[in-house]
DSSP file (Angstrom, degrees, kcal/mol; ACC not computed):
  #  RESIDUE AA STRUCTURE BP1 BP2  ACC     N-H-->O    O-->H-N    N-H-->O    O-->H-N    TCO  KAPPA ALPHA  PHI   PSI    X-CA   Y-CA   Z-CA
    1    1 A M              0   0    0      0, 0.0    70,-3.3     0, 0.0     2,-0.5   0.000 360.0 360.0 360.0 136.6  -10.9   -3.4    7.3
    2    2 A I  E     -A   70   0A   0     68,-0.2     2,-0.3    66,-0.0    68,-0.2  -0.939 360.0-175.1-111.3 131.3   -8.0   -1.0    8.2
    3    3 A I  E     -A   69   0A   0     66,-2.6    66,-2.6    -2,-0.5     2,-0.4  -0.914  23.5-126.0-125.0 152.5   -4.4   -2.1    7.7
    4    4 A D  E     -A   68   0A   0     -2,-0.3    20,-2.8    18,-0.3     2,-0.4  -0.813  29.6-168.7 -94.3 135.5   -1.0   -0.6    8.4
    5    5 A V  E     -Ab  67  24A   0     62,-2.9    62,-3.1    -2,-0.4     2,-0.4  -0.976  14.2-162.4-129.4 138.6    1.3   -0.3    5.5
    6    6 A F  E     -Ab  66  25A   0     18,-2.8    20,-2.4    -2,-0.4     2,-0.4  -0.987  18.9-142.9-118.4 130.4    5.0    0.6    5.3
    7    7 A V  E     - b   0  26A   0     58,-2.3     2,-0.4    -2,-0.4    20,-0.2  -0.797  12.8-169.0-101.1 130.5    6.4    1.6    1.9
    8    8 A Q  E     - b   0  27A   0     18,-2.7    20,-2.8    -2,-0.4     3,-0.4  -0.967  16.5-144.0-114.6 132.1    9.8    0.6    0.7
    9    9 A F  E     + b   0  28A   0     -2,-0.4    20,-0.2     1,-0.2    22,-0.1  -0.688  68.2   9.2 -99.8 150.9   11.1    2.4   -2.5
   10   10 A K  S    S+     0   0    0     18,-1.8     2,-0.4    -2,-0.3    -1,-0.2   0.829  86.1 140.5  58.5  39.8   13.3    1.0   -5.3
   11   11 A K        -     0   0    0     17,-0.7     2,-0.5    -3,-0.4    -1,-0.2  -0.908  46.0-153.4-113.7 141.7   13.1   -2.6   -4.3
   12   12 A N        +     0   0    0     -2,-0.4     2,-0.2    17,-0.0    17,-0.0  -0.548  58.4 108.9-109.6  64.7   12.7   -5.6   -6.6
   13   13 A K  S    S-     0   0    0     -2,-0.5    -2,-0.1     1,-0.2    14,-0.0  -0.485  83.3 -47.5-117.9-169.8   11.1   -8.0   -4.2
   14   14 A N        -     0   0    0     -2,-0.2    13,-0.3     1,-0.1    -1,-0.2  -0.385  59.2-120.5 -56.9 142.3    7.6   -9.4   -3.8
   15   15 A P  S    S+     0   0    0      0, 0.0    12,-2.4     0, 0.0     2,-0.4   0.856  92.0  19.9 -59.8 -36.7    5.2   -6.5   -4.2
   16   16 A V  E     +C   26   0A   0     10,-0.2     2,-0.3    28,-0.1    10,-0.2  -0.999  64.7 174.0-138.9 134.5    3.6   -7.1   -0.7
   17   17 A E  E     -C   25   0A   0      8,-2.4     8,-3.7    -2,-0.4     2,-0.5  -0.991  25.8-133.6-135.8 146.4    4.8   -8.9    2.4
   18   18 A E  E     -C   24   0A   0     -2,-0.3     6,-0.2     6,-0.2     2,-0.1  -0.873  26.6-152.6 -97.7 130.4    3.4   -9.1    5.9
   19   19 A N    >   -     0   0    0      4,-2.8     3,-1.6    -2,-0.5    -1,-0.0  -0.360  32.2 -94.0 -96.7-179.5    5.9   -8.6    8.6
   20   20 A K  T 3  S+     0   0    0      1,-0.3    -1,-0.1     2,-0.1    -2,-0.0   0.703 121.4  60.9 -68.2 -20.0    6.0   -9.9   12.2
   21   21 A K  T 3  S-     0   0    0      2,-0.1    -1,-0.3     1,-0.0     3,-0.1   0.528 117.5-109.8 -82.7  -5.8    4.3   -6.7   13.5
   22   22 A G  S <  S+     0   0    0     -3,-1.6   -18,-0.3     1,-0.4     2,-0.2   0.505  79.3 124.6  88.7   4.5    1.2   -7.4   11.4
   23   23 A E        -     0   0    0    -20,-0.1    -4,-2.8   -18,-0.0     2,-0.5  -0.630  60.8-120.9 -93.9 159.2    1.9   -4.5    9.0
   24   24 A Y  E     -bC   5  18A   0    -20,-2.8   -18,-2.8    -2,-0.2     2,-0.6  -0.842  16.3-149.2-100.8 132.9    2.2   -4.9    5.3
   25   25 A V  E     -bC   6  17A   0     -8,-3.7    -8,-2.4    -2,-0.5     2,-0.5  -0.905  12.6-163.2-102.3 123.6    5.3   -3.9    3.5
   26   26 A V  E     -bC   7  16A   0    -20,-2.4   -18,-2.7    -2,-0.6     2,-0.6  -0.933   6.3-151.3-111.9 125.5    4.7   -2.7    0.0
   27   27 A F  E     -b    8   0A   0    -12,-2.4     2,-0.3    -2,-0.5   -18,-0.2  -0.855  21.4-178.0 -99.2 121.1    7.7   -2.4   -2.4
   28   28 A V  E     -b    9   0A   0    -20,-2.8   -18,-1.8    -2,-0.6   -17,-0.7  -0.887  30.0-163.8-123.9 151.8    7.2    0.2   -5.1
   29   29 A K        +     0   0    0     -2,-0.3    -1,-0.1   -20,-0.2     8,-0.1   0.645  64.1  99.7-100.3 -23.0    9.3    1.4   -8.0
   30   30 A A  S    S-     0   0    0      6,-0.1   -20,-0.2     7,-0.1    -2,-0.1  -0.292  79.3-110.1 -68.0 149.6    7.5    4.7   -8.5
   31   31 A E        -     0   0    0      1,-0.1     2,-2.4     2,-0.1     6,-0.8  -0.523  29.4-112.4 -75.9 146.1    9.0    7.9   -7.2
   32   32 A P  S    S+     0   0    0      0, 0.0     2,-0.4     0, 0.0    -1,-0.1  -0.340  80.2 110.2 -79.5  62.5    7.2    9.6   -4.3
   33   33 A E  S >  S+     0   0    0     -2,-2.4     3,-1.8     1,-0.1     4,-0.1  -0.999  77.2   1.2-138.2 140.8    6.1   12.6   -6.2
   34   34 A K  T 3  S-     0   0    0     -2,-0.4    -1,-0.1     1,-0.3    -3,-0.0   0.758 122.4 -66.5  57.8  28.4    2.7   13.7   -7.5
   35   35 A G  T 3> S+     0   0    0     27,-0.1     4,-2.3     1,-0.1    -1,-0.3   0.536 101.0 128.3  77.8   6.3    1.0   10.7   -5.9
   36   36 A K  H <> S+     0   0    0     -3,-1.8     4,-1.9     1,-0.2    -6,-0.1   0.922  74.8  45.7 -63.9 -44.3    2.7    8.2   -8.1
   37   37 A A  H  > S+     0   0    0     -6,-0.8     4,-2.5     1,-0.2    -1,-0.2   0.905 111.6  52.8 -66.6 -40.1    3.9    6.0   -5.3
   38   38 A N  H  > S+     0   0    0      1,-0.2     4,-2.4     2,-0.2    -1,-0.2   0.904 108.4  50.1 -61.5 -40.9    0.6    6.2   -3.5
   39   39 A R  H  X S+     0   0    0     -4,-2.3     4,-2.2     1,-0.2    -1,-0.2   0.894 110.9  49.6 -65.2 -37.9   -1.3    5.0   -6.6
   40   40 A E  H  X S+     0   0    0     -4,-1.9     4,-2.5     2,-0.2     5,-0.2   0.898 109.5  51.9 -67.8 -38.8    1.2    2.1   -6.9
   41   41 A V  H  X S+     0   0    0     -4,-2.5     4,-2.6     2,-0.2     5,-0.3   0.946 111.2  46.9 -60.3 -48.2    0.6    1.2   -3.2
   42   42 A V  H  X S+     0   0    0     -4,-2.4     4,-2.5     1,-0.2    -2,-0.2   0.914 112.5  50.3 -61.0 -43.5   -3.2    1.2   -3.7
   43   43 A K  H  X S+     0   0    0     -4,-2.2     4,-2.0     1,-0.2    -1,-0.2   0.915 113.4  44.5 -60.3 -45.6   -2.8   -0.9   -6.9
   44   44 A K  H  X S+     0   0    0     -4,-2.5     4,-2.4     2,-0.2    -2,-0.2   0.883 114.1  48.6 -71.1 -38.6   -0.6   -3.5   -5.2
   45   45 A I  H  X S+     0   0    0     -4,-2.6     4,-2.5    -5,-0.2    -2,-0.2   0.921 110.7  51.9 -67.1 -42.2   -2.7   -3.8   -2.0
   46   46 A A  H  <>S+     0   0    0     -4,-2.5     5,-3.1    -5,-0.3     4,-0.4   0.921 112.4  45.4 -58.2 -44.3   -5.9   -4.2   -4.1
   47   47 A K  H ><5S+     0   0    0     -4,-2.0     3,-0.8     3,-0.2    -1,-0.2   0.909 111.2  53.2 -65.7 -42.4   -4.3   -7.0   -6.1
   48   48 A Y  H 3<5S+     0   0    0     -4,-2.4    -2,-0.2     1,-0.2    -1,-0.2   0.904 117.2  37.0 -60.3 -42.8   -2.9   -8.7   -2.9
   49   49 A F  T 3<5S-     0   0    0     -4,-2.5    -1,-0.2    -5,-0.1    -2,-0.2   0.367 112.2-118.9 -93.0   5.3   -6.4   -8.7   -1.3
   50   50 A K  T < 5 +     0   0    0     -3,-0.8     2,-0.3    -4,-0.4    -3,-0.2   0.931  69.4 131.6  57.7  49.8   -8.2   -9.4   -4.6
   51   51 A K      < -     0   0    0     -5,-3.1    -1,-0.2    -6,-0.1     2,-0.2  -0.828  64.0 -97.3-123.6 162.1  -10.2   -6.2   -4.5
   52   52 A A    >   -     0   0    0     -2,-0.3     3,-2.0     1,-0.1     4,-0.2  -0.536  35.5-117.2 -75.3 150.4  -10.9   -3.5   -7.0
   53   53 A E  G >  S+     0   0    0      1,-0.3     3,-1.5     2,-0.2    -1,-0.1   0.810 114.7  63.8 -59.1 -29.3   -8.6   -0.4   -6.7
   54   54 A E  G 3  S+     0   0    0      1,-0.3    -1,-0.3     3,-0.0   -12,-0.0   0.685  95.3  60.4 -67.5 -17.6  -11.7    1.7   -5.9
   55   55 A Q  G <  S+     0   0    0     -3,-2.0    17,-2.8    17,-0.1     2,-0.5   0.471  94.1  74.4 -88.9  -2.4  -12.2   -0.4   -2.7
   56   56 A V  E <   +D   71   0A   0     -3,-1.5     2,-0.4    -4,-0.2    15,-0.2  -0.951  59.6 173.9-117.3 126.4   -8.8    0.6   -1.3
   57   57 A K  E     -D   70   0A   0     13,-2.5    13,-3.1    -2,-0.5     2,-0.6  -0.989  32.4-127.9-133.2 139.5   -8.3    4.1    0.2
   58   58 A I  E     +D   69   0A   0     -2,-0.4    11,-0.2    11,-0.2     3,-0.1  -0.763  27.1 176.8 -81.3 120.5   -5.4    5.8    2.0
   59   59 A I  E     +     0   0A   0      9,-2.6     2,-0.3    -2,-0.6    10,-0.2   0.641  65.4   7.3-102.4 -18.2   -6.9    7.2    5.2
   60   60 A S  E    S+D   68   0A   0      8,-1.4     8,-2.1     1,-0.1    -1,-0.3  -0.975 108.7  42.1-157.7 153.2   -3.7    8.6    6.7
   61   61 A G    >   +     0   0    0     -2,-0.3     3,-1.8     6,-0.2    -1,-0.1   0.777  50.4 154.5  87.9  29.5    0.0    9.0    5.8
   62   62 A K  T 3  S+     0   0    0      1,-0.3   -24,-0.1    -4,-0.1   -27,-0.1   0.779  83.6  35.1 -62.2 -24.5   -0.4   10.2    2.2
   63   63 A K  T 3  S+     0   0    0      3,-0.1     2,-0.3   -25,-0.0    -1,-0.3   0.068 112.5  76.0-114.4  23.3    3.0   12.0    2.5
   64   64 A S  S <  S-     0   0    0     -3,-1.8    -4,-0.0     2,-0.1     0, 0.0  -0.869  79.1-126.0-130.0 161.8    4.6    9.4    4.8
   65   65 A R  S    S+     0   0    0     -2,-0.3   -58,-2.3   -59,-0.1     2,-0.6   0.707 100.0  69.7 -78.5 -20.8    6.1    5.9    4.3
   66   66 A K  E    S+A    6   0A   0    -60,-0.2     2,-0.3   -62,-0.0   -60,-0.2  -0.884  71.4 169.7 -99.7 124.6    3.8    4.7    7.1
   67   67 A K  E     -A    5   0A   0    -62,-3.1   -62,-2.9    -2,-0.6     2,-0.5  -0.886  32.5-139.9-132.3 158.8    0.2    4.6    6.0
   68   68 A K  E     -AD   4  60A   0     -8,-2.1    -9,-2.6    -2,-0.3    -8,-1.4  -0.992  24.9-166.0-116.3 130.4   -3.2    3.4    7.1
   69   69 A L  E     -AD   3  58A   0    -66,-2.6   -66,-2.6    -2,-0.5     2,-0.5  -0.931  13.1-144.6-120.0 142.1   -5.4    2.0    4.3
   70   70 A L  E     -AD   2  57A   0    -13,-3.1   -13,-2.5    -2,-0.4     2,-0.6  -0.913  13.0-163.8-103.8 127.2   -9.1    1.2    4.4
   71   71 A I  E     - D   0  56A   0    -70,-3.3     2,-0.3    -2,-0.5   -15,-0.2  -0.957  16.7-135.3-113.0 118.6  -10.2   -1.8    2.4
   72   72 A D        -     0   0    0    -17,-2.8   -17,-0.1    -2,-0.6    -2,-0.0  -0.543   6.6-148.2 -72.1 131.3  -13.9   -2.1    1.7
   73   73 A K              0   0    0     -2,-0.3    -1,-0.1     1,-0.2   -18,-0.0   0.738 360.0 360.0 -75.2 -22.5  -15.2   -5.6    2.3
   74   74 A N              0   0    0    -19,-0.1    -1,-0.2   -23,-0.0    -2,-0.1   0.482 360.0 360.0 -80.2 360.0  -17.9   -5.5   -0.4
């Protein structure tokens, strides 16, 4: 399954929300440097979908706030 994700920084809200466009908004505290924010996004999406972190991969947007993630169904 491929999902669209939009990243919001420095927010103290629910970690993941689905918006009206069908994309997932992920709220992260990590700074967008050295992949820290991307790792936090993967961790929160994995938890939201009840998957292992290894089953979630960023397939586009590694340096953008808009990302596409692949979630392995197995």
